[in-house]
Every structure is written in structure tokens, then in C-alpha cells.
N, C-alpha and C positions, 0 to 999 in steps of 0.2 A: 641237605636239600637246599640249594639255592633262593634266595629271597625275590620277589617279583623286580625288588628295585636293584640288585645288583645284576638281574639279567636285563631289564629295560636300560639300563645307566650305558652299556657296552654300544657301541659303534655293530651294526649286522656285519656277518661277512661281505664283501668283497672282492673286484676285481682287483688283483696286485697292483696298487701306484708304479712299480717297474718292470713289470713283467705282465703285459695283458692274456699271459696265454696260462696265466697263474690265478691261484685268489689269493687272499690274505686275509687270516682268519684270527682273532685277538692278535696281532701283531706278528704273528709268525706266516711264514709262504705255506700254499697247501695243496695236495694231490685229492682228486676226489676218489677213492678208491671204496669198492665194498663188493664182497659177497653176500649179498642181503636175502633178507626174508620178503616173501613176496606181497606187502610193503600194506598190508592188511592190520596191521598190529593194533589200532584203536577201535577198526567196526567188527572184529572178532572177539567176546565176551571173555573165549575159557584162554585165550594168548597171553599167556605172564608176560610182558616186554620189560618188564626189570631185567628179568634173565637174559635176554636176548641183546639189550644195549650193555648190557657189563658185559658178555661174552665179544661183542662187537668192539668197547673199548680195551678190551682184554687185548685183543688179535689187531690192534692199530687201525682197525675198518674207521675211514672218516664221515662215512657217508651211507646214511638210509635214505631211503623212498616213504612216503603214507601217502596213501589215497585216502579221500574224504570222503569221496560219493559213490561207489560203487560196488559192485558185489559181481563173483564170477561166478561160472561151472566149470568143475574137473570136466575135459577132453581126454582122448585118450591119446596126446598129446600134448596137454597142457597139464602137470601132475596136481594133484591137490596141494591147497597153500593157505598161507590166514586169510587169503584173498577171496575165499573161498568157502566162509564158515555155514553151518548148519543155520536154518530159518530162525529157530529159537534163538542164536546166537546170534544173529546180526545184529550191531548196535549202528544204527542211522542217525542221522541227526535230527532229525523229525520224534515225535511221539508217535508211537500205535496206540489210535487211541477208537476205531471204528467212528459209527458201526461198520460194518462186513469185515469181510476178511479180502486180503488181494491175491495177485498168483501165487499166492508161496503158503496160501492157506493162513496166516498170521493177520492179524486186525492188521486193516489200512491203517496209513498214516496220517495223520493231520498236519500238513505243511504249513502251516499256522503259528503250531506248539514247538520248538526247541526241546532237545533231549539232554535235560543236565547232566544223565551219564554219559552220552557222548561227548560233552565238552570237556568233564570233569576226565573222563579218560587223554582226550586230545592236549590237556593243559600237564597233567602228568608224564606223557611221555615226550613232552616239548621238554618239560622241567629238566627231566631226569637225562637225557640228551644233551641238554646244555650243561648240566652238571659232569658228563661224562667228557665233555668236548668233540659230543658228533653232531655232523651238519645233518639235519633233516629234508630233504625236498619235499615241500608239503605239495599233493596234489590235487587242484582244485573239480576236475571234469577230467573223465574221461569217454574214448570211444566207447558205444555200447555194442559193437560188432555184430549184432544181426539179432532177430527175435526174441530167440530164449536169452540170452541177456541184455536184452533192455525189459523186457517183463518183470528183472529184480527190481528194477531200476524206485524207488519210491516217489520219481517224478513221472513214472508210467500211468495213465487216467485211471488202470483199473486199479492201483496200489495205493488211489490215496482220497482223501473225502473233499477233494478240494476242487473238482470239476476241470480238472484237465484236460486239454484235447487229445484224442485219440491220436497218434500221427505213425507215421511210417519210421522205422528207428534210422534210418540214416538223416532224417530231419534234425534229430536229437542237436547236429551241429552245425548249424543256420537259427538265423534271428528271422525266418518264416512264420511262427507261432510266437505270437506276442505273450499270453503268459506261462506258456513256458519256458520263455527266454526271461523273464522277469524270476521266474522261479531262481532259474540259473543263477542269474544278477544278483537276486537274495544271498543266495549259497555263497557268491565267492566273493559278495561284501562283507558277510559276516564272518565269516573265516579268515580272510584278511587281516576283520578287525583284531582277529582271536589270536593272529599269532603274531601281531606285528610287534609285541612286544620283548620277541629271541632274536638275540644276536644270531642263532645258529640253523636261521632257516633261510631258505630258498626258495622261491613260490615257482612252483608249473604250473601254468594256465590248462590244460589239455594231454592226457598221456594219449599220443597216436591217434593224433586227428584223420580222422582221411576215412577212405575205405569207395570214395568214387568210382562207379563203374563206368567204365569207356560205352557209351549206347544207354547210359541209364537215365534218360533224359527226366526223367520226375523225379530222382536226388540230386541233392544240392550241385554244385559246380565246384570244384577244389576254389575257384573264387570266393561261391557264397561262403564253402568254410575257412576262407582265409580271413572274408572282412569278419564271420564271429569272432574269430581269435583273437582278432585287431581289436574288439568291440571291447573284451572280455581284458585284454592288457590295459586297455583303457579306465575301466572297470577297478583294476587294481590300482592303478597309478594315483586314481580319483582320492582313494580311501588312503592313503599312504601319503598322499599331498595333506590330507587334513590331519591325516595324525602325528606328522610331521617325522617320522624315521619311515626309509626307504630300503625295500631289501631287492634282491636281484631279480628279475623276473627269467627263468626256461622256457624253453619251448622249443616245437617245431611247426614246419607249415604243412599243410595237409598233404597227404600223399594218394597214389590212386592204385584202385584194386581190379585186377580183370583187364588187362594186364595190370601185375603190381609194378609201381614207381614210385619209389622216394626223393622226388627232388628235395634240393637242400640250400638251390641260392638265396632265396627270399628270408630264409631259415640266417644264415651267416652273413646275408645282406641288412636288407632295407625293417624287416618285422623286428618291431621294439623290444627283441631279447636284448639280456645280457649275457647270456648263454646259450649258445646251440647244442640242445638235447637230441642226440642221433642214435634211431637204431638201428645195432649193424647188421644188416638183413643184405639180401640179393636186390641186384639194382636200384640200387643207393648212387643217383645224379649230382653229380657237383661240380660245376663250371662245364659241362657237354662230356665227361667222363662218365662213363657209366662201371661200378665198382660192383663187384661180385663176392658181398661181406659174407657169404653164407644163409641159407636158406634157413627157415623156422625150423629147429626141433632136427636137424639135418645129420649131425656129430661131422659137418663140414668143419675143418683149421683155415679155410683161404689167409695163408699166413702171409702170402707176398702181397693179397688183393689189400688183407687189412693193413701192413707195413706202407700200400703206397694212397692208400686213403688216409692213412693220419698225418703223413707228411703233406699230401696236399691240403689238408685239413688246418694246418699250422698254420698257411699261409696267409689264412682268413685273422680276420681282425678280433673275432668273440672266441673265448674257448669252446672246446669242445667237447662237449661230455658224453661218451661213447654209453649210450642210457640201456639198462636193462637187456643184456646181450642174452638172446635166449636159442644163441646156435645149437648148443650140448645141453641144456641147464635138464633137461628130461632124465638123464643118464645122471645118475644118481651114482656114479664107479668112480675106478679113477682116470678110465679114457675121456669119460666128458669132463672132468674135472681138469685133466692136463691140457685139454683144449682149452680152457677158458685158461688157464694158468699162464699159456702161451700168450694169447692174444691178450690177453691183463698187461703183460710183460711188455708185448710190442705198444701198448696203447701208450705206459706209462712213458716209455723211452722214446715214444715221436711228440710228444710233447702233448698228451692227450689225457682226458680223465676216463675212470672204465668203471661202469657196474654190472654186476653178474648177478644173477636170481641164483641162489640157493634152494632150491626147493628139499633139504634136507632139514628146513624151519619149518616146524608146525605146531601147533596148540601142545603141548606137553613137551616138546621136543625144541624147546627157542633156544639150544644152544647147538641144532645140529645133534647129528648122531656121533655113536667114537667114531666111525670112519671120516668122515667129514670136518669134524673139528681137528682130528690127525694129519689132513689132506688138505683141502680147498680152503677152509678157512685160516690153519697157522700157515698156508702158502702165500695169503693175502695179507698176515702179518708180518710174514717175510721182505716181503716185496713193498709195503708201505713203509718199513722201520730204511730198507737199502734206499729208496728213491729221496724219502725225506732226511737224509744225512747226507747228498747232494746238496750244493749251494746250485739250489733251484732259481734264486733269481737271476743269477747268471749265465743256466745252463741250456742249451740249447739242443735239440735236433741235429746231426751232425753226419748226413749219410755220404757227404764225401771222404768222411776218415779210413770209409771202409774198401780198400779196394779192391779185397777176396775173400769168400768165405768157403766152405766147406761145401763139398757138393751136396744136393738136397736138405742147405739151411737156408733160413734167413737170418740177418744179422743186421743189427740196427746201432747206431752209435748216439751218446746222449751223452752232455757233459760242456764241459768248459776245457777248450786247448789254445796255450799259447805256449810262449818259451820258457816262463816266471811261473804259472799254476795250471799248469794243466792236472786235471779231473773229469774224466772221461769213463763209465761207465757203455762197455760193449756187450749187447743181448746176442747170445748163438744159440737158437733154435731148431731143432727138425723140424723142416714143412712138410715133411711127407704124409700123406693125409690115410688113416685109420681105412681099412678093407670092408667098415659095417657103416660107413659115412653112405649118404642118400644121395642120390642124383646128382654127382661130383660136378663140375662145370667142365674138367679135364682129367685124363686119364690117370687113374692114379700109378703113383711111384710105388714097389711094396717095401717093406722094412719098416715102416712107421715106428719108432721105439727101439730098434736094434742100433749098437754103438756104431757113430761115425767115427773116422780120427779126419786129420787134416789140419790146418793152419789158414788163421786170419793175419790178413797183410793189411795193415794201419796206418796212415800217411797221419805222421806226426810230427811237428817243427824237433830241430837237433835238442839232443839233452839225452839226461839222465832220467829213467824211470822204473818205479816199482810196479810189481805185476802182482794182481793176486787175481784165484778163480771163485766165484761167488755158487754156488749151490744153491736156488732158488727153492728146493724142494725141502734141504734139511736148516739153509739160513747159515752155513757154515763156508769160512773161506778157506782158500789152501792157498799156500806161498809160491809162486810160478818165478823164473828165473828174470832176473833183472833183465831190462831194454836200454838199451845206447844207440843211440841215434847221431849220427854226425855228415848224411849227407840225405841225397829227395827222393833216393828208394825209398819204398814203400818196408815196413819193420815186419818179418813173419816172425808171428807167433806160434807157436804149437797147442793144437787144443787138445787137453787129455780127453781121453774117453765119452763121447758128449752120447749119454742117455736122455734124448727131451730136450734137453736145455742145459745151458751153462750163461754166465757174467760174467766176463772178464773186467776187471778195475785198473785203471792204470792209472798212476799220477805222478807228477814230476817231482824227481829227488831234489830237494834243495844241495847245494854245496857246500 
């Protein structure tokens, strides 16, 4: 285990000085990629997070997220997870002292008494993650979504002995109630102080802020929730200024519900975030365009929209993390996992970062099931190894390089293309939707997962190139015919039988 002095002496993860879409961590460029558990590693007592982190590091997973004041409930479309502990196993930041019992029939909390077990687990988790080189996004607060989830929160009036106000759950994300807001600020300050010593931490203010319903006049407006977020960002900045060590702050602006829309212009623009977190969902609005990135737990692929959004987001000044992709995570089978494999590859090769929730991770299954270890968790290791083998500082998305691709596919190009040092990755994926997908935005084309043939046409400078095909499922390369370019016409390269996806690696050959 690392000594605290070793940890605190390192500069925290930062935006890469030579490429603002990347991170730099311990002197090396980093893409955030994760197939992660559901963020409850510290708050769920039986969860053996040592096993989880060791497996994540072995799979070259570079990120995990950690909720610090949130507890969830299982629902028909939101599977069991580490963030849904049994009541006796919920480790909160506050001691349960009573008198009286809360909504979960356990002793009520005393918000004035920190829980030593909670902070011991927090430091043990962050220390081990640091030792293993895993970045942790520490999430300070979260949306409470509705009455049932709000009633599990230690700050709910019925769950503590401190005389908190009774409020409607949406008002949690506002400054309307002075006593409640003061407790939120106390928590934000305390956790920010506790994690300040670690170089492997990114701070997120609030997971999924929003819930504003059009016509719900009594609820906080979107601007009201955004003002709450801005105030909490200032609290984090003030604590870190006092401590002399600053961490990246990530997050997003308030979204609206009923009808759902997730605006992002303030997130990527004027809000004081260094990292723009985006939950890839339907009705995501960026610079006047509405992107349909897939409905929650729908088994939708939406690969063309995903590509278009990632390329548009790359034009913004902040790195964009596709945070907590849940379009098919309920489906713990190959179909669901392949959907997330495709979306992860498209994100990474369009210059974004990617976080998928792996619901196979549970207490007593901290490294997933046999099936998930063989599939999605290994696949993320292949993706991370491939991406970090590229010259990430110089690499860029190169949509102009792909002149054509086989029917029913989406192709994205990423890398460096010039006459002397071309190193190019072209990801080609079957974009057809599964028949099991719910509420598709367009009519599906039959045959998803059946073999495709054809060729990609690539616009390359004149020169000689080696070519290899990479299999995202096995992590193995297969040699392809060399490519010679002397004219201006795009170079045709035959695609081997394509089942789901392949990656073409093109490199300039030294004379």
C-alpha cells in the first residue's frame, strides 16, 4: 500500500497540456474507459472492493465512479447493484444513534456525528485505487428521483435527529431550504477535504441533476437547480484553494423531465466544470441539435447518432465523458454487452471518454460473473490496450478519411494521417438494431449480427502502408494486404467477414 505522503506529493490528474480532449495522469496521456460497478463500493458493507479494483486494474480499466451520499432501490428496469444495499449494510457518512428509527426501520442518523467506518472505507478504497492506477470520480451528491428514493436519504427529515425540514424531493436540488443546503455544503466540504490528498481523484458535484417537469410551477426551475450546482462548485473550489491542491471538477447542467430533454450548452460552455459529463440518452440537446442517443434500458444501439454526437462534442473545448451509459446494461447477456462494446469503441475513436455500468458486479461477485469476465470486462481491456497504444496526444478524429463503408455499418477513423507518420485506426461496426430493441426511433433493418461483406474506401496520402485487422472480441490482430497509394482516389480495402465489428490499423511503412 502506498504511503499517504507518496500520494499527496503527486500532482492530481489534469487536462493534458498538449491535447485538451485528453487527460494526463502521472505523466502519461489517459483515456477514461470503464465497465464499472454501480458506484456503491464504499457504502455497501459486504462489497469486497479490493477484489473489484484488482480486477479493474488487471483489465486496464482506467476509471471508476464512487457515490458518497446516495442509496437507491431496485426497480423492474434498474437491476440490483452495489448502490442498493440492504438497510443494515448501508454505510452512510453519519452515525446511526437514534433515538427512534428512520424510514428503513434502522436507527435514525445524527448528522453532527461523522461515521468513522464510512471514512475508513473511503480512504481504503481511494488508497488502493491509487496504488493500482485507477482514477476515481468521487460523486458528492445525486438526484433523488422520487419519494421512494428520497425517503432513503440520511438528510430526509424522518431519517435523522437534527430537525431537518420536510420537503418535496425535487427541492433537494436547490437552495430553497437553508438547513438542508447547509448540511449538503457540510458534506461537500468534508468529502472534498478527505479526498484532496489523492492524485487519482476527479470530483463530480451531482449525478444527474434535474427532474424539472414542465408545468410543475412548485418545483425548482432548471435555472434554480443550475444555480445550486454553481454554488456547490464554488464550495469545492474554496476548500481546495485553502488546501493548496486542485482537482478536476466534472458534471452537467440540469435536465428537464416530462418531456425529457438534456441540454448541454451550459455544461460544455460557461459552467465551471473542467470535464463535461453526459449521460448518453435520448433527447440530448447540443448547439441546437437534438441527438437520439438511446432510451434508458431500451437495448437501442443508435450508433450513427452516437458517432455524430461524439464528433460534435469533440469540437467543444472540454473533454466529454459519456458517463454511465445505461442503454442496455439491464441486459446482462451478449446482446447487451455487444451494444456497449460498439458504443465504447465509437466514443473512444471519436475522442470521447466512456463509462458503462456492468451490473454483473455485485457483493460476493466483485469481479463479475464468469460470462461477464470473458465478455464485456475482457473486451474493455482490449479497447483500453488498443487505444493507449496510439499516439493519443497527436491523434484526432478523422471523419474525412472514410470515404465509404459497407452497407449497414458505421465507420469512424482516429489517429494521425500525414505522408511520413500515418498511424490510423478505423473502426467498422454493424449498425443494425436488434429486433428486441424497444421504441426505436426508426424502422430496424433485419439481420443484426449476421455477417457483412464489402470494403472501406480511405482517403490517404500517397505512400506505402501496412494494414492489420483487429478483433475487439479476442484482442488479436490478423494481417491484411499492404496498401499502396500514388493517386488521389480513395484506397479500397476489403473488409473480412464482419460479424458485429472489426478495427483496421493502418501505418505508414518506412522506405
